[in-house]
C-alpha positions in Angstrom: -4.4 -39.4 -32.7 -6.6 -37.0 -30.7 -6.8 -33.3 -31.7 -5.3 -32.3 -28.4 -2.3 -34.6 -29.0 -1.7 -32.9 -32.4 -1.8 -29.5 -30.8 0.3 -30.5 -27.9 2.9 -31.9 -30.2 3.1 -28.5 -31.9 2.4 -30.1 -35.3 -0.6 -27.9 -36.3 1.6 -25.1 -37.5 3.4 -27.3 -40.0 2.1 -28.1 -43.5 1.9 -31.8 -42.6 -1.1 -32.7 -44.8 -1.9 -36.1 -43.3 -2.0 -34.9 -39.8 -3.8 -31.7 -40.8 -6.5 -33.6 -42.7 -6.9 -36.0 -39.7 -7.3 -33.0 -37.5 -10.0 -31.5 -39.8 -11.9 -34.8 -40.0 -12.2 -34.8 -36.2 -12.9 -31.1 -35.7 -15.4 -30.5 -38.4 -19.0 -30.8 -37.4 -20.8 -32.4 -40.3 -22.8 -29.7 -42.1 -26.1 -31.5 -41.7 -28.7 -30.4 -44.3 -32.0 -31.4 -42.8 -34.5 -28.6 -43.5 -37.7 -28.9 -45.5 -37.4 -29.0 -49.3 -39.5 -26.2 -50.8 -39.9 -25.0 -54.4 -39.1 -21.5 -55.7 -42.8 -21.0 -56.4 -43.6 -21.3 -52.6 -41.6 -18.1 -51.9 -43.3 -14.8 -52.3 -43.2 -13.8 -56.0 -42.3 -10.2 -55.1 -38.8 -11.4 -54.6 -36.4 -11.7 -57.5 -35.8 -15.2 -58.8 -32.3 -15.2 -57.4 -33.6 -14.1 -54.0 -36.1 -16.9 -54.0 -33.4 -19.4 -54.9 -31.4 -18.2 -51.8 -34.5 -18.5 -49.6 -35.2 -22.1 -50.7 -31.5 -23.0 -50.2 -31.5 -21.4 -46.7 -34.7 -23.1 -45.6 -33.4 -26.5 -46.8 -30.0 -25.9 -45.2 -31.9 -25.1 -41.9 -28.9 -23.6 -40.1 -27.5 -21.2 -42.6 -25.6 -17.9 -43.1 -26.7 -15.4 -45.6 -24.2 -12.6 -46.2 -25.7 -10.3 -48.8 -24.4 -6.9 -49.4 -26.4 -3.8 -48.5 -29.5 -3.3 -50.6 -29.8 -6.8 -51.9 -33.1 -7.5 -50.2 -31.8 -9.2 -47.1 -34.8 -8.2 -45.0 -37.3 -9.7 -47.5 -35.3 -12.9 -47.8 -35.0 -13.1 -44.0 -38.8 -12.7 -43.5 -39.6 -15.4 -46.1 -37.1 -17.7 -44.5 -38.8 -17.2 -41.1 -42.2 -17.7 -42.6 -41.3 -21.0 -44.3 -39.0 -22.4 -41.6 -41.6 -22.9 -38.8 -45.0 -22.1 -37.4 -43.5 -19.8 -34.7 -40.5 -17.8 -35.7 -38.4 -15.0 -34.2 -36.3 -12.3 -35.8 -33.8 -10.5 -33.5 -32.5 -7.2 -34.8 -31.1 -3.8 -33.6 -33.9 -1.8 -32.1 -34.2 0.8 -34.8 -34.3 -1.9 -37.4 -37.2 -3.8 -35.8 -39.9 -1.3 -36.9 -38.3 -1.1 -40.3 -38.6 -4.9 -40.6 -42.2 -4.9 -39.6 -42.8 -2.4 -42.4 -40.9 -4.6 -44.9 -42.8 -7.7 -43.9 -46.1 -5.9 -44.4 -45.1 -5.2 -48.0 -44.9 -9.0 -48.5 -48.3 -9.5 -46.9 -46.7 -11.0 -43.8 -47.7 -9.9 -40.3 -44.6 -9.5 -38.1 -45.2 -8.4 -34.5 -42.7 -6.4 -32.5 -42.5 -7.4 -28.9 -40.8 -5.7 -25.9 -40.8 -8.9 -23.8 -40.9 -12.6 -24.5 -44.2 -12.9 -22.6 -45.9 -11.1 -25.5 -45.5 -14.2 -27.7 -49.0 -15.7 -27.7 -48.6 -18.5 -30.2 -47.7 -19.3 -33.8 -46.7 -16.3 -36.0 -43.7 -14.2 -36.7 -42.3 -12.2 -33.8 -39.6 -9.5 -33.8 -37.5 -8.2 -30.9 -34.3 -6.3 -30.3 -31.0 -7.8 -29.1 -31.3 -6.2 -25.7 -34.6 -8.1 -25.1 -33.8 -11.4 -26.8 -33.0 -13.2 -23.5 -36.6 -12.7 -22.3 -37.9 -15.1 -25.0 -38.8 -18.6 -23.9 -37.3 -20.6 -26.8 -39.2 -23.8 -26.0 -41.9 -23.2 -28.6 -39.7 -21.3 -31.1 -39.1 -23.2 -34.4 -36.8 -20.8 -36.1 -34.7 -17.8 -35.2 -33.0 -15.3 -37.5 -30.3 -12.8 -36.4 -30.5 -9.6 -38.4 -27.1 -7.8 -38.5 -25.5 -11.0 -37.2 -22.1 -9.3 -37.1 -23.1 -8.4 -33.5 -21.6 -11.8 -32.8 -18.2 -10.2 -33.3 -18.3 -9.3 -29.7 -16.5 -12.6 -28.9 -16.1 -11.9 -25.1 -19.4 -9.9 -24.7 -22.4 -11.0 -22.8 -24.6 -10.5 -25.8 -22.5 -12.9 -27.9 -22.5 -15.6 -25.3 -26.2 -15.2 -24.6 -27.2 -15.4 -28.2 -25.2 -18.6 -28.8 -26.4 -20.3 -25.7 -29.9 -19.1 -25.5 -30.9 -20.2 -29.1 -28.7 -23.4 -29.2 -31.7 -25.7 -29.1 -33.8 -24.0 -31.8 -33.7 -26.3 -34.9 -33.7 -23.6 -37.6 -31.2 -20.7 -37.4 -30.2 -18.0 -39.8 -27.4 -15.5 -39.6 -27.9 -12.5 -41.8 -25.4 -9.8 -42.4 -25.0 -6.9 -44.9 -21.3 -7.3 -44.8 -20.5 -9.7 -47.7 -18.8 -12.1 -45.3 -17.1 -11.8 -41.9 -13.7 -10.2 -42.4 -12.0 -11.5 -39.3 -11.7 -14.7 -37.3 -13.7 -13.4 -34.3 -16.9 -12.7 -36.3 -16.5 -15.7 -38.6 -16.0 -18.3 -35.8 -18.8 -16.8 -33.6 -21.3 -17.0 -36.5 -20.3 -20.6 -37.1 -20.8 -21.4 -33.4 -24.2 -19.7 -33.3 -25.3 -21.9 -36.2 -24.0 -25.0 -34.5 -21.6 -25.7 -37.3 -18.4 -25.8 -35.2 -17.3 -24.5 -31.8 -15.3 -21.3 -31.9 -12.2 -22.8 -30.3 -12.3 -25.8 -32.6 -12.5 -23.6 -35.7 -9.7 -21.4 -34.5 -7.5 -24.4 -34.0 -8.4 -26.0 -37.3 -8.0 -23.0 -39.6 -6.1 -20.2 -37.9 -2.9 -19.5 -36.1 -2.3 -17.1 -33.3 -0.8 -13.9 -34.4 -0.8 -10.8 -32.1 0.0 -8.5 -35.1 -3.3 -9.1 -36.8 -6.7 -8.0 -35.6 -8.2 -10.4 -33.1 -4.8 -12.1 -32.6 -5.4 -14.7 -35.4 -4.6 -15.1 -39.0 -5.7 -17.8 -41.5 -3.2 -20.7 -42.0 -1.6 -20.7 -45.4 -2.9 -24.2 -46.3 -6.3 -23.8 -44.6 -8.3 -21.6 -47.0 -9.3 -24.3 -49.5 -10.6 -26.9 -47.0 -12.3 -24.2 -44.9 -14.1 -22.7 -47.9 -15.2 -26.2 -49.1 -16.7 -26.8 -45.7 -18.3 -23.3 -45.3 -20.0 -23.4 -48.7 -22.2 -26.1 -47.4 -23.9 -23.7 -45.0 -22.9 -20.1 -46.0 -23.4 -17.9 -49.1 -21.9 -14.5 -49.7 -22.8 -12.2 -52.5 -22.0 -8.6 -53.5 -24.3 -8.4 -56.5 -27.0 -10.6 -58.1 -24.8 -11.9 -60.9 -22.7 -13.7 -58.3 -25.4 -16.3 -58.1 -26.8 -16.0 -61.7 -29.1 -13.0 -61.2 -29.5 -9.9 -63.3 -27.5 -6.8 -62.1 -30.0 -4.4 -63.7 -30.9 -1.8 -61.1 -28.0 -2.9 -58.9 -25.3 -0.7 -60.3 -24.5 2.0 -57.8 -24.1 5.6 -59.1 -20.8 6.3 -57.4 -19.2 7.4 -54.1 -16.8 10.2 -53.4 -14.7 10.5 -50.3 -13.3 14.0 -49.5 -11.0 14.6 -46.5 -11.0 17.9 -44.7 -8.1 18.7 -42.4 -8.2 21.5 -39.8 -5.0 22.8 -38.2 -4.1 21.4 -34.8 -1.6 23.3 -32.6 -1.1 21.1 -29.6 2.0 21.0 -27.4 3.1 18.6 -24.7 6.1 19.5 -22.6 7.0 22.2 -25.1 7.0 19.9 -28.1 4.6 19.2 -30.9 2.2 16.5 -29.9 2.0 14.7 -33.3 4.6 12.1 -32.4 2.4 10.8 -29.6 -0.9 10.8 -31.5 -1.0 7.0 -31.8 -2.1 6.7 -28.1 -5.7 6.8 -27.0 -5.0 9.8 -24.7 -3.3 11.7 -27.5 -6.1 11.1 -30.0 -8.7 12.2 -27.4 -6.7 15.4 -26.7 -6.4 16.2 -30.4 -10.2 15.7 -30.9 -11.0 17.9 -27.9 -8.6 20.6 -29.0 -9.9 20.7 -32.5 -13.6 20.3 -31.8 -14.7 23.9 -32.5 -12.8 23.9 -35.9 -14.2 20.5 -37.0 -17.8 21.4 -36.0 -17.5 24.8 -37.8 -16.3 23.0 -41.0 -19.1 20.5 -40.8 -21.8 23.2 -40.2 -20.4 25.0 -43.2 -20.8 22.0 -45.4 -24.3 21.3 -44.2 -25.3 25.0 -44.7 -23.9 25.1 -48.2 -26.5 22.6 -49.4 -29.7 23.5 -47.4 -32.0 21.2 -49.3 -29.8 18.1 -48.8 -30.4 15.5 -46.0 -27.2 14.8 -44.0 -26.0 12.1 -41.7 -23.3 13.3 -39.3 -21.3 10.5 -37.6 -19.5 11.5 -34.3 -17.4 9.6 -31.8 -17.8 11.9 -28.8 -20.8 13.3 -27.0 -19.2 16.8 -27.1 -19.1 16.6 -30.9 -22.7 15.7 -31.1 -23.8 18.5 -28.7 -21.8 21.1 -30.5 -23.1 20.1 -33.9 -26.7 20.2 -32.6 -26.1 23.7 -31.3 -24.5 24.8 -34.5 -27.1 23.4 -37.0 -30.7 24.5 -36.4 -33.2 21.7 -36.7 -30.7 18.9 -36.5 -31.8 15.9 -34.4 -29.2 14.3 -32.1 -29.8 10.5 -31.5 -27.5 9.7 -28.5 -27.0 6.8 -26.2 -28.9 8.2 -23.2 -32.2 8.5 -25.0 -35.0 6.0 -24.3 -34.6 3.1 -26.8 -38.0 3.7 -28.3 -37.3 7.4 -28.7 -34.1 6.4 -30.6 -36.1 4.2 -32.9 -38.7 6.9 -33.5 -36.1 9.6 -34.4 -34.1 7.3 -36.7 -37.3 6.3 -38.5 -38.2 9.9 -38.6 -35.0 10.7 -40.5 -35.9 7.8 -42.9 -39.3 9.3 -43.5 -37.8 12.8 -44.1 -39.2 14.4 -40.9 -35.7 15.7 -40.1 -33.1 17.0 -42.6 -29.9 16.5 -40.5 -29.2 13.4 -38.2 -26.4 13.4 -35.7 -25.5 10.1 -34.2 -22.7 7.6 -33.4 -21.8 4.5 -35.5 -22.5 2.3 -32.4 -26.1 3.5 -32.5 -27.1 3.6 -36.2 -24.4 2.1 -38.5 -26.3 -1.1 -39.1 -29.6 -2.0 -40.7 -31.0 1.4 -41.5 -32.0 2.2 -45.2 -31.3 5.9 -46.0 -31.2 5.9 -49.8 -33.0 9.3 -49.7 -29.7 10.8 -48.3 -26.6 11.3 -50.4 -24.5 13.4 -48.0 -22.7 12.4 -44.9 -19.8 13.6 -42.7 -17.5 11.8 -40.3 -16.7 14.4 -37.7 -13.7 12.4 -36.5 -12.8 8.8 -37.4 -11.8 5.6 -35.6 -9.7 2.7 -36.8 -12.5 0.3 -37.5 -12.9 -0.3 -41.3 -16.0 -2.4 -40.7 -17.7 0.4 -38.8 -16.7 2.9 -41.4 -18.0 0.6 -44.2 -21.4 0.1 -42.4 -21.8 3.9 -42.0 -21.2 4.5 -45.7 -23.6 1.8 -46.6 -26.5 3.4 -44.8 -26.8 5.7 -47.8 -24.5 4.1 -50.4 -26.6 1.0 -51.1 -28.7 -0.4 -53.9 -31.7 1.9 -54.5 -29.5 5.0 -54.2 -29.9 7.1 -57.4 -27.3 9.8 -56.8 -23.6 10.0 -56.2 -23.0 9.8 -52.4 -20.6 12.4 -51.0 -18.8 11.4 -47.8 -16.7 14.0 -46.0 -14.1 13.1 -43.4 -13.3 16.0 -41.1 -10.1 15.5 -39.0 -7.2 17.5 -37.6 -4.1 17.5 -39.8 -2.4 15.4 -37.2 -4.9 12.6 -37.7 -4.3 12.0 -41.4 -2.6 8.7 -40.4 -6.0 7.5 -39.2 -7.6 8.2 -42.5 -4.7 6.6 -44.3 -5.1 3.5 -42.2 -8.8 3.1 -42.9 -8.2 3.7 -46.6 -5.6 1.0 -46.6 -8.0 -1.5 -45.0 -10.6 -0.5 -47.6 -8.2 -1.5 -50.4 -7.6 -5.0 -48.9 -10.2 -7.4 -50.3 -11.4 -10.1 -47.9 -9.8 -13.4 -49.0 -12.7 -15.3 -47.4 -15.4 -13.2 -49.1 -13.8 -13.5 -52.5 -13.3 -17.3 -52.1 -17.0 -17.8 -51.1 -18.2 -15.6 -54.0 -16.0 -17.4 -56.5 -17.4 -20.7 -55.3 -21.0 -19.4 -55.7 -20.3 -18.2 -59.2 -18.9 -21.6 -60.3 -21.9 -23.4 -58.8 -24.4 -21.3 -60.6 -22.4 -21.4 -63.8 -22.3 -25.2 -63.8 
């Protein structure tokens, strides 16, 4: 029976094991493992043994996903994979991360060259560009491509997502790297599988998920689909939260602690003579609350920053008005905003990394991925959205392996927005079923 016949018959939502297995057999793209076999000794010895094991696995797998939590050395593993996977390799990363990757590659004795246009590729070597310029690269002579912060593929309907999947489809070796332990929703997961050529997005949704408008992305995992999906995914994907997940030593990877402290400012907003709180759930209501409480939230943030004058701070904002007000209220703060030239953004973000600026003001959409700010142990969210993934990534810029102090994160909201903080906290408590299943599988494999 053809897959479309099973779907048309409405039988994919039933626990009919025979039909379901038949459907999977048809839909699954064989996880071909056809990369070169290398030994652990061929990988740079500056990497830990468990990191070298992951690199040899990814090189041999050829089209692989490496989902290693923040601070686990993803950049070094990515650089070594690119070096060993082909004579001419390309790393695509967020702009601010490109210069950081060049630095990290140099520590391994690898020359990685940042390019602003594909025409700058002159032959064999390791080349790095940012996502906005990736489409300029002629892929004809590229042997291997790695996506740094591959969660950008979550943009399932975006031009960037489509371009990346289609533009690099013919490159034989592909690596998807993310600091989120594993994709936490169907959109990101299916897009990464499609980028790697493991299964088309629509096929994967049909095989393992059921449409559900209540859940994010409109899909949820089928009750009987987890085990077969994990069995298939583990042939091309690895997820780890700490070295011991794959037999490594956790010494030096125990984080010192994280404290989250909410601060609520009073909001007195009326609409048609009534308190506005009941309508806060709408976009218009939230925007009005944020505008009305801007001065109070900025004042509270400035007070926190001033109270510890020797501490570096990252201040996350959602509105340009918040950023402008904070920059005016905090002398010496640098505001990295969307209208800046891309190279100027990268310069300022790296300047904060190097300690040239004490206080950085920016948006999650600009700097929540890829930057290493272990020198900083203070941050504030001057307003908060509903995205747990974005919130997690912001925290992990500072709260990552290599951090030696307790990180203090302050969330500054109006009292009417406490429901938003509660919603993010609820999502934080929900462990990813897929992540946990992949990690459990990895533990069993390395314990065997």
